[in-house]
ZAMARGU-4260 file (C-alpha; in steps of 0.2 Angstrom, whole numbers, plus 5000, padded with zeros to 4 digits):
<rodrens>
0) 5148/3732/5328 | 5144/3741/5342 | 5152/3756/5350 | 5165/3753/5363 | 5157/3765/5374
5) 5140/3758/5375 | 5142/3752/5394 | 5147/3769/5398 | 5130/3775/5390 | 5118/3758/5395
10) 5110/3756/5412 | 5099/3742/5409 | 5104/3726/5401 | 5091/3712/5393 | 5098/3694/5389
15) 5089/3684/5379 | 5093/3667/5385 | 5100/3671/5399 | 5101/3654/5408 | 5115/3650/5395
20) 5132/3646/5400 | 5140/3659/5391 | 5126/3672/5398 | 5126/3668/5418 | 5144/3672/5419
25) 5141/3689/5410 | 5125/3691/5420 | 5135/3689/5438 | 5149/3702/5432 | 5137/3715/5425
30) 5126/3715/5440 | 5139/3715/5452 | 5145/3731/5444 | 5128/3740/5445 | 5120/3738/5429
35) 5100/3733/5430 | 5100/3715/5422 | 5084/3707/5414 | 5082/3693/5406 | 5071/3678/5397
40) 5074/3658/5393 | 5062/3646/5388 | 5066/3633/5400 | 5066/3630/5418 | 5083/3626/5425
45) 5097/3628/5440 | 5105/3643/5431 | 5088/3653/5430 | 5084/3648/5449 | 5102/3657/5453
50) 5100/3671/5442 | 5083/3675/5452 | 5092/3673/5468 | 5102/3688/5462 | 5086/3699/5462
55) 5084/3697/5442 | 5068/3699/5434 | 5067/3684/5422 | 5052/3681/5410 | 5050/3663/5407
60) 5046/3662/5388 | 5050/3674/5375 | 5040/3690/5370 | 5044/3706/5361 | 5038/3716/5376
65) 5052/3708/5388 | 5064/3720/5380 | 5054/3736/5384 | 5066/3749/5392 | 5083/3742/5391
70) 5097/3752/5382 | 5106/3735/5377 | 5100/3719/5372 | 5112/3704/5373 | 5109/3688/5364
75) 5117/3671/5361 | 5122/3660/5346 | 5110/3649/5349 | 5095/3662/5348 | 5086/3660/5330
80) 5082/3675/5318 | 5064/3673/5321 | 5063/3675/5339 | 5052/3690/5343 | 5062/3697/5358
85) 5078/3698/5345 | 5067/3703/5330 | 5059/3719/5341 | 5079/3721/5346 | 5084/3724/5330
90) 5070/3734/5323 | 5071/3746/5340 | 5082/3760/5344 | 5092/3751/5359 | 5110/3745/5356
95) 5109/3725/5349 | 5125/3714/5353 | 5130/3696/5353 | 5135/3687/5370 | 5154/3684/5361
100) 5153/3704/5357 | 5148/3709/5372 | 5161/3698/5381 | 5174/3707/5368 | 5168/3723/5374
105) 5171/3717/5395 | 5188/3710/5393 | 5193/3726/5383 | 5190/3737/5401 | 5204/3727/5409
110) 5224/3730/5405 | 5227/3712/5410 | 5215/3701/5402 | 5220/3684/5403 | 5210/3670/5391
115) 5211/3653/5391 | 5207/3644/5374 | 5209/3627/5367 | 5198/3615/5359 | 5196/3604/5377
120) 5199/3609/5396 | 5195/3626/5395 | 5184/3628/5406 | 5195/3616/5421 | 5209/3624/5417
125) 5201/3642/5419 | 5193/3637/5435 | 5210/3632/5441 | 5218/3647/5436 | 5204/3657/5444
130) 5206/3648/5461 | 5224/3648/5462 | 5224/3669/5460 | 5209/3671/5473 | 5219/3658/5484
135) 5234/3667/5481 | 5226/3686/5487 | 5224/3693/5468 | 5204/3699/5469 | 5203/3696/5450
140) 5188/3694/5438 | 5184/3681/5429 | 5172/3672/5417 | 5170/3657/5416 | 5159/3642/5405
145) 5154/3632/5420 | 5150/3633/5437 | 5164/3636/5451 | 5160/3631/5469 | 5173/3645/5475
150) 5164/3659/5468 | 5146/3652/5468 | 5145/3655/5450 | 5153/3655/5433 | 5157/3675/5435
155) 5166/3688/5447 | 5168/3707/5446 | 5185/3709/5456 | 5193/3725/5463 | 5211/3722/5453
160) 5214/3725/5433 | 5216/3707/5429 | 5201/3696/5422 | 5203/3678/5418 | 5192/3673/5404
165) 5188/3655/5397 | 5189/3661/5378 | 5180/3650/5364 | 5185/3647/5347 | 5165/3641/5343
170) 5162/3652/5328 | 5180/3662/5330 | 5171/3669/5344 | 5190/3672/5353 | 5193/3684/5340
175) 5182/3695/5346 | 5189/3698/5364 | 5206/3708/5367 | 5217/3697/5376 | 5233/3703/5384
180) 5239/3684/5389 | 5235/3669/5379 | 5234/3650/5384 | 5232/3639/5372 | 5227/3622/5381
185) 5227/3612/5363 | 5220/3613/5346 | 5210/3600/5338 | 5197/3598/5326 | 5179/3602/5332
190) 5165/3614/5327 | 5170/3608/5309 | 5152/3613/5301 | 5161/3631/5302 | 5178/3628/5301
195) 5177/3614/5288 | 5194/3607/5294 | 5210/3607/5306 | 5220/3619/5295 | 5204/3633/5296
200) 5205/3627/5316 | 5224/3632/5316 | 5223/3648/5307 | 5211/3655/5321 | 5221/3650/5334
205) 5235/3658/5323 | 5225/3674/5322 | 5219/3673/5342 | 5239/3672/5347 | 5243/3688/5338
210) 5230/3697/5344 | 5238/3695/5362 | 5248/3712/5368 | 5259/3703/5382 | 5263/3683/5380
215) 5258/3667/5375 | 5258/3652/5388 | 5255/3637/5378 | 5255/3616/5376 | 5273/3614/5369
220) 5267/3595/5367 | 5254/3598/5354 | 5260/3598/5336 | 5244/3608/5331 | 5247/3622/5344
225) 5265/3623/5338 | 5259/3624/5321 | 5247/3639/5324 | 5261/3648/5333 | 5272/3649/5319
230) 5278/3668/5315 | 5270/3674/5331 | 5284/3685/5339 | 5276/3686/5356 | 5285/3681/5374
235) 5282/3662/5373 | 5281/3651/5388 | 5277/3633/5385 | 5271/3620/5398 | 5268/3600/5394
240) 5279/3584/5400 | 5291/3586/5389 | 5306/3592/5397 | 5311/3604/5385 | 5294/3614/5390
245) 5297/3630/5400 | 5285/3622/5414 | 5285/3603/5415 | 5278/3590/5427 | 5281/3570/5433
250) 5269/3561/5441 | 5274/3552/5456 | 5259/3545/5464 | 5240/3542/5458 | 5227/3537/5470
255) 5210/3539/5468 | 5206/3557/5462 | 5221/3563/5467 | 5239/3566/5458 | 5254/3572/5464
260) 5267/3577/5455 | 5285/3588/5452 | 5284/3603/5445 | 5299/3608/5435 | 5301/3625/5430
265) 5316/3630/5416 | 5323/3612/5420 | 5325/3615/5438 | 5313/3606/5452 | 5302/3620/5459
270) 5289/3611/5472 | 5280/3594/5474 | 5260/3598/5470 | 5245/3588/5471 | 5227/3590/5461
275) 5213/3581/5465 | 5201/3579/5448 | 5208/3563/5440 | 5219/3561/5424 | 5234/3564/5416
280) 5226/3577/5406 | 5222/3588/5421 | 5239/3589/5425 | 5242/3598/5408 | 5230/3612/5414
285) 5237/3612/5429 | 5253/3617/5422 | 5244/3629/5411 | 5237/3638/5427 | 5253/3637/5436
290) 5263/3644/5421 | 5248/3660/5419 | 5247/3662/5438 | 5265/3665/5441 | 5265/3677/5427
295) 5252/3686/5435 | 5262/3687/5451 | 5255/3673/5460 | 5269/3665/5472 | 5271/3646/5475
300) 5260/3645/5492 | 5245/3654/5483 | 5247/3640/5468 | 5248/3625/5481 | 5234/3633/5491
305) 5222/3635/5474 | 5226/3618/5468 | 5223/3610/5486 | 5206/3616/5486 | 5200/3614/5468
310) 5190/3597/5465 | 5185/3603/5449 | 5171/3614/5441 | 5154/3609/5440 | 5150/3596/5427
315) 5168/3591/5426 | 5170/3574/5433 | 5157/3580/5448 | 5152/3567/5460 | 5133/3569/5460
320) 5130/3552/5474 | 5133/3536/5477 | 5120/3526/5482 | 5119/3506/5486 | 5137/3506/5481
325) 5135/3514/5463 | 5144/3531/5463 | 5137/3543/5449 | 5147/3556/5442 | 5143/3568/5428
330) 5154/3577/5415 | 5153/3590/5401 | 5163/3579/5388 | 5154/3581/5372 | 5169/3578/5361
335) 5177/3561/5354 | 5195/3567/5362 | 5187/3575/5378 | 5175/3558/5381 | 5193/3548/5377
340) 5202/3558/5393 | 5188/3558/5403 | 5182/3538/5400 | 5203/3533/5401 | 5203/3542/5418
345) 5189/3534/5425 | 5194/3517/5420 | 5211/3521/5428 | 5201/3521/5445 | 5197/3507/5455
350) 5178/3503/5450 | 5172/3488/5444 | 5163/3492/5428 | 5163/3512/5419 | 5145/3516/5411
355) 5146/3528/5399 | 5129/3540/5397 | 5134/3551/5384 | 5120/3562/5375 | 5126/3567/5360
360) 5126/3585/5354 | 5123/3592/5338 | 5118/3582/5321 | 5133/3589/5311 | 5146/3585/5327
365) 5138/3569/5328 | 5140/3566/5308 | 5157/3571/5306 | 5164/3564/5319 | 5153/3548/5320
370) 5167/3535/5321 | 5178/3546/5334 | 5163/3544/5344 | 5164/3526/5343 | 5180/3522/5348
375) 5180/3534/5363 | 5163/3525/5370 | 5171/3509/5366 | 5184/3514/5379 | 5169/3511/5393
380) 5163/3495/5400 | 5146/3499/5394 | 5140/3514/5383 | 5120/3519/5385 | 5116/3532/5371
385) 5102/3544/5372 | 5095/3555/5359 | 5104/3568/5349 | 5102/3584/5356 | 5100/3596/5341
390) 5106/3611/5351 | 5106/3626/5339 | 5103/3614/5323 | 5090/3606/5312 | 5091/3589/5308
395) 5094/3591/5290 | 5107/3578/5290 | 5096/3561/5294 | 5106/3556/5307 | 5099/3547/5323
400) 5107/3539/5340 | 5107/3521/5331 | 5119/3528/5317 | 5131/3529/5333 | 5127/3514/5345
405) 5124/3500/5332 | 5143/3502/5329 | 5147/3502/5348 | 5148/3483/5354 | 5137/3479/5368
410) 5129/3498/5367 | 5112/3504/5375 | 5100/3512/5367 | 5080/3515/5364 | 5074/3516/5347
415) 5063/3534/5346 | 5052/3537/5331 | 5064/3550/5321 | 5048/3561/5320 | 5048/3564/5339
420) 5066/3564/5341 | 5069/3577/5327 | 5055/3588/5339 | 5067/3588/5353 | 5052/3590/5366
425) 5056/3593/5384 | 5043/3578/5385 | 5051/3566/5372 | 5068/3573/5379 | 5063/3566/5399
430) 5054/3548/5392 | 5071/3544/5382 | 5083/3547/5398 | 5068/3537/5410 | 5070/3522/5398
435) 5091/3524/5399 | 5090/3526/5418 | 5078/3511/5421 | 5089/3500/5414 | 5105/3506/5422
440) 5096/3506/5438 | 5092/3487/5435 | 5108/3481/5430 | 5120/3491/5437 | 5129/3485/5452
445) 5139/3488/5469 | 5156/3494/5464 | 5153/3503/5445 | 5153/3521/5441 | 5138/3529/5431
450) 5145/3544/5422 | 5136/3554/5412 | 5143/3562/5397 | 5137/3579/5386 | 5136/3598/5384
455) 5117/3599/5385 | 5107/3592/5399 | 5113/3576/5402 | 5116/3579/5421 | 5098/3575/5423
460) 5100/3560/5419 | 5113/3559/5434 | 5101/3564/5446 | 5086/3554/5440 | 5098/3539/5442
465) 5102/3544/5460 | 5083/3547/5466 | 5080/3531/5456 | 5090/3519/5467 | 5086/3528/5481
470) 5069/3523/5479 | 5062/3541/5476
</rodrens>
């Protein structure tokens, strides 16, 4: 555990894996606070390009000499122990912190850290809350796991003492934070390679709720969330569709991507509002954001303005293009519950057919939740499944795309030599994407919706399809 004083004693911070979704907002916040930042990564991405535009030096490829001169080295959980920069950092005299530990230290610098957690919906709800606060005149800081167009990225250093943070439960990372207000969206089975079972997940959310100094804002309709809050003696504010919740909603109209609803606060109708991201689940996210925003002092006019201007974080039902009558959308959904919400919302829109182009992420999740993935992907009219992206794992389980695809009626996939699939090379991945895109381009038609899904780099397939349909 590094000292809480480390930020006061550091001038130069180096990030190993600076392009990661959890690193980028930290980089933005600390850069704005005046720290000298450097970083490294192995692959060129849009995020690396954005980091360079901030005037930050980025090394492509990871070598021990890249960390020279740094007072503090930050790395992500995805970095292997034999990474040359991490090995050099641990052998040197500079302080070393894992990303979650660094975020914890940062939240401890604020007197009002509003931490949004839950198995699903974190990025959307955190983004909504950020947009509401900023639109309502509250110059907050924020840390988001996705990119919010309003702030031109994922992180922002504000002038007041509130920070809105997306808090991830993976490997209990959120227990390293210092929440003043906890927002719990839902509690579901995920990251079972670590938690093993739902009971352990519930225990972790309970521990997170116990850490709060002010209040817990929670989904009163979610049974697992209610279990997690048993015995928690904090101020509690509930949200949900059930009338017994402190904040509840009645949906009055759904047209395209717009959903209108009536807001009730403790049983009294408070306002008529609208969101511009699809699905009933996003009304729940809005209720969580509204409750948290009011708790932080944002008035209803600021809430209305924020929701009116919010069209989603990037990679959350993000429209990529429309070519020859085919609408191409990208979404970060990667857990069966998220896929079900996203695809159900997509099927409720006015499209002829819905194509789900799914990139499974991690072998363990794919193996453990295989039947749930089958059920979720079967919601689409046509499922196209790419090779599994191993991420931080090696394929010790011997699971491959065909194990999933063969269980889904009408699914499309392209068999890959298992040895090639396990190597996870950029060339093999691009070739596999091309096979999928060529098939979709040949068989899709006007009025179809094609939605790429996954938390890896599935978004690249969406852009490849747009170019293919344009003949570029």
